[in-house]
N, C-alpha and C positions, 0 to 999 in steps of 0.2 A: 229296844230302841237303840239306834246307832248314831255315831257322830263321825264326821270327817273333818280333820284339822289339816290345814294347808298353810305352809309358810309363804307369806306374801313376797313376791319377787325374791325367792329364797336365796339364789346365788348372790344377788346384790345385797340382800340383808346380811348375809354372812360376811361380806366385805365391810359393810358399814359397822358391824358389831365391834370390829377391832380398829376402825379408822373413823373417828367421829367427824373428821373433815368432809366425809362423803355424805353426811346426813343433809337432807333437803337439797341435794344436788342431783342433776341428771346423771345416772350411772348405768352403764351396760356391761355385761359380761360376754366375752366372745368365745366362740367354739374353738376346737383344736386348730393350731397354727394361726390363732388370732384371725379367724376367718369371718364368721357371721355372728350376728346378735342372737344369743340364746337366752338372755335374761335382761330385763330392763325395769327400771323404777318407774313409778307413776310420772315423775318429772320428765323422764326420757320419752315415755309414751305420749305425754302431752305435746312434746315437740314434733311428733309425727313419726318417730322411729318405729319400725315394724320388726317383728320377730323374723329371723332368717335373712335380714338384709346384709349383704356383703359390706363389711365395715370399710374396706379400702375404697369402695365406690361412693360412700356417703360422708366419710369422716371430715372431708374438707369443705362441705357445704356450710355456708355462714350460720345457719340456724343450729348446727351441731358442734360449733367450734368449742363450746364450753362443756361438752359432754365428757365425763370421765369414763374411760374404757379400761377394763381389767381383763387379763388373761384368766382362763378358767383354772381354778385351783380345787380339783376334785378331792384331794386329801382333806382340805379344810371343810368342804361342803359335806363330805361323808361323815366326818367326826361331829360336826354341828348337828347333823341329822340324828346321830346316835345320842347326843346329849338331850335333844328334844324328846326322843323316844324314852329315855330314862325318866325325865320329868313327868311325862304322861302316865307312866306306870304307877306313880304315887296317887293318882286320882281315880283310875278306872280298873275294873277287873282284868281287862286284856286290851292290848294294842296290836293292830295288824298293819305293818307298813305296806303301803301300796306303791310308793315311789320314794325317792330321796327326800321329797318335801311334803308328802301326803301320807297320812296314817288314819286308818279307821279306828274308832273308839267303841268299846263295848260298854253301853250304859245300863246293861241288864241288872236289875235288882237294886239300883241306887235310889235312895229316898229323896235326895235333894232335888230341887227344881233344876231341870236340865239346862235351861238358859242361864240360870245363876251359876251352876257348876261350870258351864262352858266359859262364862266370863272369868271365873276364877282361874280356870286352866290357862286361858289366854294371858292373863296378867302374870301368872307364874312363869310361863314359858318366856314371856317378854323380859321379865326381871332376871331370870337365870341365864337364858341363852341369848338375849337381846334380839330375838327373831319375832317380828310382828306376824300374827296369824289371824285366820278367820275359821269359824267352825259352823258346819251345817248339821242339822239334826233331822232324823227321819227314821221311819220304821224299816227301810231297806237301804242297801248301799247306794242304789241309783238315786233315791230321793235325798239321802244325806249329801251326796256329791252335788246334786242340783242345788240344794239349799246352800251349800258352801259357795257355789258360784254366785248365787244371789247375794250372799253376805259380802263377798269380795267386791262385787260391782258397786256396792254402796260405800264409797270411800269415807263418807262422814257418818256412817251408821255405827251400830254397836259392835260390828264384827261377828255377830251371831245371828243365824237365821233358823228359826224353829218351824219345821214342816211336819211336826208330830201329828197334828190334828188334820183330818181329811178336809174339813171346811177351809182351813187356812191355805193349804196347798192348792185346792181346787180353785180358790179365788185368784191365786197367783198364776196358775197354769195358762190362763188365757193371754197373758202378757209376756210369757217366756218363750223365746224362739226355740224351735225344735233342735236347732244346731247346738244348743247348750246342753243337750242330753248326753250323758256318758254312754258310750257304746255305739253311737250312730255316726259313722264316718262320713267323709265327703261324698262318696258314691251314694250312700243311703240317703243323705240329705238332698242330693240332686233329684233322686227319684221321688222323694216325698214332696219336694217343691213342685215338681211337674204335675202332681195330682192335687195340688192345693193344700197340702199339709204344711203349715207354716209355724204353728205354735204347739206347745205341749198338749194343750186342750184338743187341738185338731188331731194330734197323734193318738190320744186316748180314745177319741171318738171313732177312729177308723176301724172298720170291722176286722176282728182278729184273723179270720180265715183269709181275707184279702191281703192283710199285712204279711202273713207268712208266705203267700204266693208272690208278693211283690219283692220282699226282701228275704229274710232267713228266719229260722227258729230263734236265733239270737235276738232279733228285733222283737219277736213276740215275747220273749222273756223280759226284755226291757220294758215293754208295754205293761206287763204284769207287775214288774217292780214299781213302776210309776203309780200303779193303782194301790200299792201297799202290800202286794203279795210277794213274799220273799222267794227269789229264785237264785240269788248268789249269797250263799250262807257266809256268816262271819267265820274267819279262821279256816276256810276251806284250803287245803294244801293245793297249790297250783300244779298243773300237770307237769311231768318231768320234761325238762328241756330236750329238744330234738337236736339242737346245735348250739355252739358257743364260739364266739369269734373275738379276736383282737386284731383290728386293722387300723393303720395310721397312714396319713400323708406325712412325708418327711419334711423337716424344717428346711432342708436344702437337698438338692438331688444327690442320689447315691450313684457313684460311677465305678466303684471297685467291689469285687467279690467279698473281701474281708468285712467291709461295712455292711453289705447285704446279709452276710452270715450273722453278724452281730444283731442286726435288726430282727431277723427271723427268730433267732434264739431268744432275744428279749421278749418278743411278742408271745412266743410259746411259753416262756416263763410265766407271764401274766395270765395267759389263758389256762394254764394248768393250775395255778393258784385258785382261779375261779372254779375249775372243775372240782378240786378237793373241797372248796367251800360249800359246794352243792352236794357233796357226797357222791359224785358221778365219776365214771370212767369213759374213755373214748375208744372206739374201735375203728375209727377212720379219721383221716385228716386231709384237708384241702389247703394248699398253699398257692398264693397268687402274687404276681408282681406286674406293674405296668408303668409306662412312661406317661407324661402329661401331653395329651393330644391337642391341647389348646395353646401351647407355647412355641410351636414350630419345630420341636425336636422330632427326629425320626420316630414313628410310632412303633411300639412293641407292647404286647400284652399276652400273658400266658398263665395257665393254672394247671394243677395236677392234683388228683386225689388218690390216696393209697390206703389200703386197709392195714390195721395194726392189731397186735394182741391187746385186748382191753386193758387199759392202764391209766393211771393218773400220776405216774412217776415222772418228775420233771426231767431227769437226766435221760431216761429212755425216749421220751417224746421230743426233746430237743434234738437228739440224734436223728430221729425220723424226719422231722420237719426240715432240718438243715440238708439232709440228703435229697429230699424232694426239691428244695429251693435250688440246690446246686444243679439239678437236672434242668431247671427252668432258666437258669442264668445265661445271658448272652452278653458278651463284651461289646463295648461301643455305644451303649445307651445310657441316658440319664434317667434313672428310675425315680418316679415321684411318689409311689405308694406300694405297699406290700401288706400281706395279711395272712393270718393263720385261722382256719375255721375247723373246729373239731365237730364231727358228726357221728351218727350212730352211737348216741350216748345211752347209758343205762346206770342204774344204781350200783354202787361198788359191790355191795354184798350179793347182788344178783348176777354179777358178771361171770361168764364162763372162762375159767382159767385154762390156758393151754396145758397139754400134758408135759411139755418141756418149756416152761416159761423162760424168758431171757434173764429174769431176775427172780430171786426167792421172794414171793409175794409178802411174806411176813417181814422180812428184813427191809424190803422196799417201803412198806407202809410205815414201819418204825422210823426210818430215815426221814420220810416226808413229814411225819408228825413232829419230829424234832426240828426240822427246818422251819416249818410253819410256826411252831411255838417260839422259837428264837426271834424270828422276824416280827411276830406280833408283840413280843415283849420289848425288844430293843429297836424296832423300826424297820420298815421295808428295806430290803437289800443289805441288811446287816450281814446275812449269809446269802450268797447267790452262786449259781452254777458258773463255772469257768466258761468264758466265751460270751458272757453277757456283760453289758456295760451300764453303770449307774447313770452317767450323764454323757451320752454320746453326742458327737457333733451333728448327727443326722436327726436328732430328736426334734419334737415339735417346737415351732416358734411360740414362745410365751414371753413376749417382750415386757409385759407389765404384770408379772406374776407376784401376787402378795405372798408374804411369808406363811409357812405352815404353823400358825400361831399355837395350835393345840396338839400337834403331833410330832413336832421337832423341838428338842430341848434348846437348840441354839436360837430358835425363833420365838420363844416365849417372851411376851412383853415384860420389860422391867418396870417395877413400880417404885417410885420415889416418894418417900414419906418424910 
């Protein structure tokens, strides 16, 4: 038996955890450059705010005048997710993160009533991390995720939905829209609607052979999962990534090559940190840059891809991406966005090392381990490669950014007793 725990309005709840003035108020968190709504509280949802709405188009409407908006603070949200993960480990044999705010729970072998245990887990997470949650229970990941969605939809309910028993979930399937099922995207939903499949019960009643022909084998697995037949095992290691990207729109247009070089080097720095975190190396990289075609500036867009010796060495890869970017650079434009995309990835221990590598692989690995260890212990950018900037002028707009309460010593809240 599995559970899925999900932080309610997670980004907004993280903001509320350290700012009690936000409780019971309509709050939204915005995307990069304070663009679109990516998280909203129930109060904001009740006012009619939708996910993905451009904030600059709706912020001045009378009904949204009292909505509190926050810039996205991923350092805070990531650390709050880590804290939630550690709390969960005290209750269950294993925890499998699915996203920053969702985690699957392994209930195997536990004697306690699962609804009662789930309620205790919710209470403890709320007490320690201040994050409200809901938990869904089921024999497969798809059922647990669907149960979680049902629990979250009932705002005044217990916050736990138990779909462990077939009779319970079968009684509910007839009222649950098929759009709520994990793994069925918009295109699949449209096809199902066209043939009269509107609820989960309709989806389960549809012949398996016809379903595979209409959609894919993935939809067939989803159907089996909803029947209680496990097709997505707990703890399955995800397939190795095929690409890894860091792309950003600039807070203000870039018009000089030194600024663009800093941007590309900084994006490469972040991308390579992720590469090492996944234990991967890259054998090719794509760099792109473009102007904003909507603001009347002369249009320009270009990209280039080059092969590399397989590596996750920050210094080596920054050198490669900056050289590619220099070849793309054209004077006289106001650049709005750039990005670095590493492709042809493989596990570091399986990489083919060139006969004459640019750097001694052992020394390079030791240097990168030391760099990562220092930055983990003392904070990001304690050590960084020359040519990158901690707080550049072109960085994202984050006009209402909350402090990094849990990851920066200067931002820790003082307590007066």
